[in-house]
Backbone as CSV, one residue per row, in Angstrom:
resi,resn,N_x,N_y,N_z,CA_x,CA_y,CA_z,C_x,C_y,C_z
1,MET,-184.116,211.641,87.749,-183.767,211.527,86.349,-183.369,210.078,86.084
2,ARG,-183.931,209.488,85.028,-183.593,208.101,84.734,-182.169,208.020,84.176
3,GLU,-181.566,206.854,84.340,-180.204,206.645,83.862,-180.191,206.646,82.338
4,ASN,-179.250,207.367,81.761,-179.038,207.251,80.330,-177.572,207.503,80.003
5,ILE,-177.142,206.873,78.946,-175.720,206.854,78.604,-175.182,208.254,78.338
6,VAL,-175.864,209.023,77.524,-175.325,210.335,77.149,-175.269,211.268,78.351
7,PHE,-176.240,211.190,79.227,-176.208,212.043,80.417,-175.034,211.650,81.312
8,ASN,-174.840,210.337,81.507,-173.713,209.870,82.323,-172.377,210.275,81.705
9,LYS,-172.278,210.175,80.391,-171.042,210.595,79.714,-170.834,212.103,79.857
10,SER,-171.924,212.860,79.829,-171.800,214.318,79.964,-171.353,214.703,81.373
11,ILE,-171.798,213.957,82.370,-171.357,214.198,83.754,-169.857,213.923,83.858
12,ALA,-169.428,212.768,83.343,-168.003,212.415,83.384,-167.170,213.447,82.626
13,PHE,-167.690,213.909,81.493,-166.975,214.915,80.704,-166.920,216.242,81.461
14,SER,-168.015,216.625,82.086,-168.046,217.866,82.868,-167.007,217.834,83.984
15,ILE,-166.886,216.701,84.632,-165.889,216.566,85.705,-164.480,216.742,85.138
16,ARG,-164.227,216.158,83.977,-162.920,216.326,83.346,-162.668,217.795,82.995
17,VAL,-163.705,218.479,82.510,-163.578,219.887,82.137,-163.320,220.745,83.383
18,ILE,-163.958,220.426,84.478,-163.723,221.165,85.723,-162.270,220.987,86.176
19,HIS,-161.772,219.769,86.078,-160.358,219.518,86.419,-159.432,220.271,85.466
20,LEU,-159.802,220.298,84.187,-159.002,221.053,83.205,-158.992,222.538,83.572
21,TYR,-160.159,223.066,83.927,-160.265,224.473,84.319,-159.327,224.784,85.494
22,ARG,-159.357,223.928,86.504,-158.477,224.127,87.669,-157.005,224.090,87.257
23,PHE,-156.655,223.122,86.419,-155.281,222.997,85.939,-154.858,224.260,85.181
24,LEU,-155.723,224.730,84.284,-155.387,225.911,83.478,-155.225,227.153,84.352
25,CYS,-156.089,227.311,85.323,-155.994,228.485,86.201,-154.788,228.391,87.140
26,ASN,-154.625,227.250,87.767,-153.577,227.096,88.778,-152.178,226.907,88.187
27,ASN,-152.064,226.114,87.145,-150.747,225.766,86.614,-150.326,226.615,85.420
28,GLN,-151.286,227.016,84.611,-150.971,227.746,83.386,-151.274,229.244,83.497
29,GLN,-151.911,229.623,84.574,-152.321,231.024,84.755,-153.133,231.530,83.558
30,GLU,-153.995,230.675,83.041,-154.847,231.011,81.896,-156.272,231.100,82.432
31,PHE,-156.918,232.265,82.234,-158.217,232.490,82.848,-159.347,232.766,81.858
32,VAL,-159.033,233.133,80.641,-160.074,233.506,79.679,-160.592,232.279,78.928
33,LEU,-159.718,231.580,78.232,-160.132,230.393,77.488,-160.647,229.308,78.432
34,SER,-160.019,229.207,79.587,-160.426,228.190,80.557,-161.866,228.410,81.017
35,LYS,-162.244,229.659,81.194,-163.619,229.968,81.616,-164.608,229.591,80.506
36,GLN,-164.206,229.829,79.263,-165.078,229.500,78.123,-165.294,227.993,78.010
37,VAL,-164.191,227.229,78.114,-164.320,225.774,78.004,-165.079,225.214,79.204
38,LEU,-164.942,225.820,80.365,-165.703,225.406,81.543,-167.198,225.603,81.298
39,ARG,-167.548,226.777,80.802,-168.962,227.091,80.563,-169.580,226.150,79.531
40,SER,-168.927,226.010,78.382,-169.527,225.185,77.335,-169.448,223.699,77.666
41,GLY,-168.345,223.266,78.273,-168.183,221.853,78.594,-169.146,221.351,79.645
42,THR,-169.488,222.199,80.606,-170.464,221.804,81.622,-171.893,222.092,81.155
43,GLY,-172.027,222.954,80.159,-173.349,223.272,79.612,-173.990,222.103,78.886
44,ILE,-173.174,221.174,78.417,-173.699,219.999,77.714,-174.648,219.239,78.641
45,GLY,-174.136,218.857,79.792,-174.947,218.106,80.753,-176.115,218.908,81.297
46,ALA,-175.910,220.206,81.482,-177.004,221.048,81.989,-178.188,221.037,81.020
47,ASN,-177.894,221.114,79.737,-178.974,221.084,78.747,-179.606,219.702,78.631
48,LEU,-178.823,218.659,78.828,-179.397,217.317,78.842,-180.316,217.133,80.046
49,ALA,-179.947,217.720,81.177,-180.811,217.668,82.359,-182.131,218.387,82.074
50,GLU,-182.052,219.522,81.396,-183.275,220.242,81.022,-184.112,219.432,80.044
51,ALA,-183.469,218.718,79.134,-184.188,217.903,78.149,-185.020,216.830,78.839
52,GLU,-184.507,216.311,79.946,-185.239,215.286,80.699,-186.581,215.811,81.212
53,CYS,-186.684,217.111,81.405,-187.916,217.717,81.928,-188.684,218.472,80.849
54,ALA,-188.386,218.176,79.605,-189.041,218.889,78.498,-190.554,218.695,78.540
55,ILE,-191.266,219.731,78.107,-192.730,219.668,78.139,-193.320,219.095,76.852
56,SER,-192.470,218.914,75.845,-192.924,218.326,74.588,-191.708,217.737,73.869
57,LYS,-191.988,216.973,72.832,-190.879,216.421,72.046,-190.106,217.527,71.339
58,SER,-190.800,218.581,70.952,-190.122,219.719,70.320,-189.207,220.426,71.310
59,ASP,-189.665,220.583,72.542,-188.844,221.182,73.591,-187.634,220.291,73.881
60,PHE,-187.866,218.980,73.945,-186.779,218.025,74.149,-185.742,218.165,73.036
61,LEU,-186.212,218.207,71.804,-185.309,218.320,70.662,-184.501,219.614,70.725
62,SER,-185.139,220.690,71.111,-184.461,221.974,71.237,-183.315,221.898,72.243
63,LYS,-183.555,221.279,73.389,-182.512,221.145,74.423,-181.374,220.246,73.944
64,ILE,-181.701,219.206,73.215,-180.674,218.308,72.677,-179.811,219.058,71.669
65,TYR,-180.448,219.874,70.828,-179.680,220.680,69.870,-178.758,221.667,70.588
66,ILE,-179.224,222.247,71.664,-178.379,223.178,72.420,-177.188,222.430,73.013
67,ALA,-177.419,221.247,73.564,-176.319,220.432,74.094,-175.327,220.102,72.974
68,TYR,-175.849,219.788,71.801,-175.008,219.503,70.631,-174.144,220.715,70.273
69,LYS,-174.753,221.886,70.302,-174.020,223.126,70.002,-172.966,223.413,71.063
70,GLU,-173.266,223.105,72.316,-172.283,223.277,73.389,-171.080,222.352,73.164
71,CYS,-171.343,221.141,72.671,-170.240,220.227,72.337,-169.358,220.832,71.252
72,SER,-169.988,221.364,70.238,-169.243,221.969,69.138,-168.392,223.133,69.633
73,GLU,-168.980,223.950,70.487,-168.239,225.082,71.046,-167.079,224.594,71.918
74,THR,-167.313,223.561,72.693,-166.261,223.008,73.552,-165.091,222.507,72.708
75,LEU,-165.391,221.844,71.607,-164.333,221.372,70.702,-163.506,222.545,70.179
76,TYR,-164.166,223.647,69.904,-163.470,224.858,69.448,-162.484,225.351,70.504
77,TRP,-162.947,225.482,71.761,-162.089,225.978,72.836,-160.944,225.008,73.115
78,LEU,-161.226,223.718,73.052,-160.170,222.735,73.259,-159.085,222.861,72.187
79,ARG,-159.514,223.060,70.972,-158.541,223.227,69.888,-157.684,224.466,70.110
80,LEU,-158.302,225.560,70.508,-157.537,226.775,70.797,-156.545,226.549,71.930
81,LEU,-156.985,225.865,72.956,-156.087,225.584,74.083,-154.905,224.724,73.638
82,TYR,-155.165,223.781,72.759,-154.080,222.943,72.251,-153.150,223.740,71.329
83,GLU,-153.732,224.479,70.410,-152.938,225.217,69.415,-152.106,226.338,70.057
84,THR,-152.521,226.800,71.219,-151.757,227.835,71.927,-150.883,227.229,73.033
85,GLU,-150.814,225.908,73.030,-149.921,225.138,73.897,-150.245,225.221,75.392
86,TYR,-151.515,225.467,75.697,-151.934,225.411,77.097,-152.185,223.972,77.538
87,ILE,-152.563,223.110,76.573,-152.726,221.689,76.883,-151.899,220.886,75.884
88,THR,-151.537,219.672,76.295,-150.714,218.806,75.450,-151.581,218.104,74.409
89,LYS,-150.934,217.502,73.449,-151.647,216.724,72.435,-152.396,215.575,73.085
90,LYS,-151.765,214.932,74.059,-152.405,213.819,74.764,-153.679,214.282,75.474
91,GLN,-153.614,215.425,76.158,-154.799,215.973,76.828,-155.880,216.322,75.805
92,TYR,-155.443,216.993,74.749,-156.383,217.406,73.699,-157.072,216.197,73.075
93,ASP,-156.296,215.215,72.669,-156.857,214.034,72.005,-157.857,213.316,72.901
94,SER,-157.535,213.184,74.167,-158.408,212.498,75.104,-159.733,213.256,75.299
95,LEU,-159.639,214.553,75.534,-160.847,215.366,75.716,-161.670,215.441,74.429
96,GLN,-160.988,215.589,73.312,-161.680,215.659,72.026,-162.422,214.344,71.755
97,ARG,-161.788,213.230,72.034,-162.408,211.922,71.819,-163.686,211.797,72.647
98,ASP,-163.621,212.170,73.923,-164.807,212.093,74.790,-165.925,213.013,74.295
99,CYS,-165.561,214.214,73.902,-166.557,215.179,73.426,-167.184,214.697,72.116
100,ASN,-166.366,214.181,71.217,-166.891,213.671,69.938,-167.817,212.480,70.138
101,GLU,-167.566,211.684,71.153,-168.449,210.561,71.457,-169.833,211.079,71.847
102,ILE,-169.856,212.133,72.644,-171.132,212.752,73.036,-171.810,213.353,71.810
103,VAL,-171.045,214.003,70.953,-171.594,214.592,69.721,-172.304,213.525,68.892
104,LYS,-171.674,212.377,68.730,-172.268,211.297,67.923,-173.589,210.818,68.515
105,ILE,-173.626,210.662,69.821,-174.861,210.218,70.473,-175.952,211.277,70.309
106,LEU,-175.596,212.542,70.509,-176.587,213.619,70.375,-177.077,213.741,68.937
107,SER,-176.191,213.557,67.985,-176.584,213.608,66.575,-177.607,212.515,66.272
108,ALA,-177.348,211.307,66.735,-178.287,210.208,66.531,-179.618,210.485,67.231
109,THR,-179.547,211.071,68.417,-180.762,211.400,69.172,-181.609,212.421,68.423
110,THR,-180.966,213.443,67.854,-181.740,214.457,67.121,-182.415,213.838,65.902
111,LYS,-181.713,212.970,65.193,-182.297,212.342,63.996,-183.497,211.480,64.367
112,THR,-183.363,210.695,65.413,-184.460,209.827,65.852,-185.646,210.667,66.324
113,THR,-185.376,211.693,67.114,-186.454,212.534,67.637,-187.167,213.272,66.510
114,GLU,-186.405,213.814,65.560,-187.033,214.493,64.419,-187.927,213.539,63.644
115,LYS,-187.466,212.315,63.456,-188.255,211.309,62.748,-189.540,211.011,63.507
116,ASN,-189.443,210.869,64.839,-190.626,210.598,65.658,-191.607,211.761,65.630
117,ILE,-191.087,212.982,65.678,-191.963,214.163,65.631,-192.688,214.220,64.292
118,LYS,-191.971,213.960,63.219,-192.578,213.974,61.883,-193.639,212.895,61.779
119,SER,-193.358,211.701,62.298,-194.329,210.602,62.264,-195.584,210.971,63.039
120,GLU,-195.406,211.553,64.237,-196.559,211.963,65.034,-197.366,213.039,64.320
121,SER,-196.669,213.964,63.690,-197.344,215.027,62.953,-198.144,214.445,61.789
122,ASP,-197.544,213.498,61.094,-198.244,212.853,59.977,-199.471,212.097,60.471
123,ILE,-199.354,211.410,61.600,-200.477,210.663,62.168,-201.601,211.614,62.548
124,LYS,-201.260,212.757,63.141,-202.280,213.747,63.511,-202.994,214.280,62.269
125,LYS,-202.245,214.547,61.212,-202.850,215.045,59.968,-203.799,214.014,59.377
126,ILE,-203.381,212.759,59.367,-204.221,211.696,58.824,-205.472,211.529,59.670
127,THR,-205.329,211.580,60.972,-206.471,211.443,61.882,-207.466,212.577,61.656
128,LYS,-206.961,213.805,61.522,-207.853,214.947,61.268,-208.581,214.772,59.943
129,ARG,-207.863,214.312,58.929,-208.466,214.097,57.615,-209.566,213.045,57.699
130,LEU,-209.291,211.952,58.411,-210.285,210.895,58.555,-211.512,211.394,59.303
131,GLU,-211.295,212.168,60.368,-212.407,212.733,61.128,-213.235,213.670,60.265
132,SER,-212.544,214.469,59.461,-213.234,215.394,58.556,-214.050,214.631,57.523
133,ASN,-213.479,213.577,56.963,-214.183,212.770,55.965,-215.402,212.098,56.571
134,GLU,-215.291,211.647,57.850,-216.415,211.005,58.536,-217.551,212.014,58.735
135,LYS,-217.222,213.250,59.075,-218.253,214.279,59.283,-218.976,214.578,57.977
136,HIS,-218.217,214.653,56.887,-218.819,214.951,55.580,-219.676,213.781,55.086
137,ALA,-219.338,212.567,55.482,-220.074,211.386,55.031,-221.409,211.269,55.738
138,GLN,-221.537,211.888,56.909,-222.784,211.765,57.692,-223.842,212.637,57.154
């Protein structure tokens, strides 16, 4: 897999989430919310890894959207953990900041990819039209 910023950030974030999971289970005796944040927080990078092997730009975009949704879900679980006092404001703010940074990158990626897909689709339509016009002209 080639190096890319969002994937590297997702790995670093996943490691933080794994440490959070251990802390919540071992120190807070919290097992339900911690499992949810573990699943969604590590799912971001897993979907980015799948995006790297996408078979088309549409497949790539789909995986990026799923990673984006996992970020959104992770933010939800983090907020619940903070609001129920399982994590401190400092922990929450730090994790939220990292997750939001990934969200911003993924949002920009989806916009760029959608634009590229639309451009390619438009080019294919124009090419087909030109080919059709050439056949009719002969």
